[in-house]
Residue frames as qw, qx, qy, qz and C-alpha x, y, z in Angstrom:
[[0.001, 0.883, 0.469, 0.006, -0.01, 0.00, 0.00],
 [0.442, -0.316, 0.067, 0.837, 2.89, 2.39, -0.65],
 [0.142, 0.431, 0.505, 0.734, 0.81, 4.03, -3.39],
 [0.287, -0.804, -0.506, -0.122, -1.66, 5.40, -0.90],
 [0.483, -0.651, -0.112, 0.575, 1.03, 7.40, 0.92],
 [0.355, -0.005, 0.369, 0.859, 1.98, 9.15, -2.37],
 [0.020, -0.627, -0.587, -0.512, -1.53, 10.35, -3.27],
 [0.013, 0.175, -0.299, 0.938, -2.26, 13.79, -1.78],
 [0.010, 0.473, 0.804, -0.360, -5.20, 14.04, 0.55],
 [0.065, 0.573, 0.499, 0.646, -8.12, 15.93, -0.93],
 [0.372, -0.834, -0.400, 0.078, -9.14, 17.53, 2.38],
 [0.446, -0.626, 0.083, 0.634, -5.86, 19.46, 2.45],
 [0.424, 0.211, 0.517, 0.713, -5.79, 20.17, -1.31],
 [0.037, 0.809, 0.498, 0.309, -8.78, 22.56, -1.42],
 [0.324, -0.909, -0.084, 0.248, -7.44, 25.00, 1.22],
 [0.537, -0.346, 0.380, 0.669, -4.04, 24.99, -0.52],
 [0.317, 0.422, 0.572, 0.628, -5.59, 25.81, -3.86],
 [0.119, -0.913, -0.375, -0.107, -7.72, 28.54, -2.28],
 [0.465, -0.758, 0.089, 0.449, -4.66, 30.04, -0.64],
 [0.503, -0.068, 0.494, 0.706, -2.63, 29.88, -3.86],
 [0.189, 0.685, 0.547, 0.444, -5.47, 31.62, -5.74],
 [0.257, -0.940, -0.202, 0.100, -5.56, 34.40, -3.15],
 [0.533, -0.557, 0.275, 0.575, -1.78, 34.86, -3.19],
 [0.472, 0.298, 0.541, 0.629, -1.90, 35.05, -7.00],
 [0.034, 0.858, 0.407, 0.310, -4.27, 37.99, -6.77],
 [0.412, -0.888, -0.029, 0.202, -2.24, 39.76, -4.07],
 [0.458, -0.535, 0.461, 0.541, 1.19, 39.36, -5.69],
 [0.656, 0.717, 0.129, -0.197, 0.58, 40.57, -9.25],
 [0.197, 0.805, -0.543, -0.139, 4.28, 41.08, -10.02],
 [0.387, -0.328, 0.862, -0.023, 5.14, 37.56, -8.91],
 [0.707, 0.389, 0.561, -0.185, 2.26, 36.15, -10.99],
 [0.530, 0.817, -0.122, -0.194, 3.47, 38.04, -14.06],
 [0.022, -0.677, 0.731, 0.085, 7.02, 36.80, -13.56],
 [0.550, -0.059, 0.828, -0.088, 5.75, 33.25, -13.33],
 [0.688, 0.602, 0.357, -0.191, 3.59, 33.58, -16.43],
 [0.342, 0.848, -0.364, -0.178, 6.48, 35.12, -18.36],
 [0.256, -0.483, 0.837, 0.034, 8.78, 32.28, -17.29],
 [0.649, 0.231, 0.714, -0.126, 6.18, 29.71, -18.39],
 [0.591, 0.768, 0.102, -0.225, 5.65, 31.51, -21.74],
 [0.168, 0.779, -0.583, -0.156, 9.38, 31.66, -22.46],
 [0.409, -0.285, 0.867, -0.026, 9.87, 28.04, -21.52],
 [0.680, 0.426, 0.576, -0.156, 7.00, 26.85, -23.69],
 [0.477, 0.844, -0.113, -0.217, 8.13, 29.06, -26.56],
 [0.030, -0.682, 0.719, 0.128, 11.71, 27.84, -26.33],
 [0.537, -0.051, 0.840, -0.060, 10.61, 24.22, -26.18],
 [0.658, 0.616, 0.387, -0.194, 8.35, 24.73, -29.18],
 [0.335, 0.866, -0.314, -0.198, 11.12, 26.44, -31.15],
 [0.132, -0.569, 0.809, 0.070, 13.76, 23.77, -30.38],
 [0.730, 0.062, 0.644, -0.219, 11.51, 20.74, -30.84],
 [0.775, 0.610, 0.055, -0.153, 11.47, 20.89, -34.70],
 [0.225, 0.782, -0.581, -0.004, 15.28, 20.94, -34.72],
 [0.465, -0.362, 0.794, -0.150, 15.52, 17.57, -32.95]]
């Protein structure tokens, strides 16, 4: 039953998601930096993939 210890508990997941959503709205600069990082990473991966 090692698999059961890996699965996150749903009763703690909802408060974590709610807290993350609130922090996203409070820290706009951090959110924009994260979105920019994701966009650059996805764009770089998309640009390099055809070369492989």
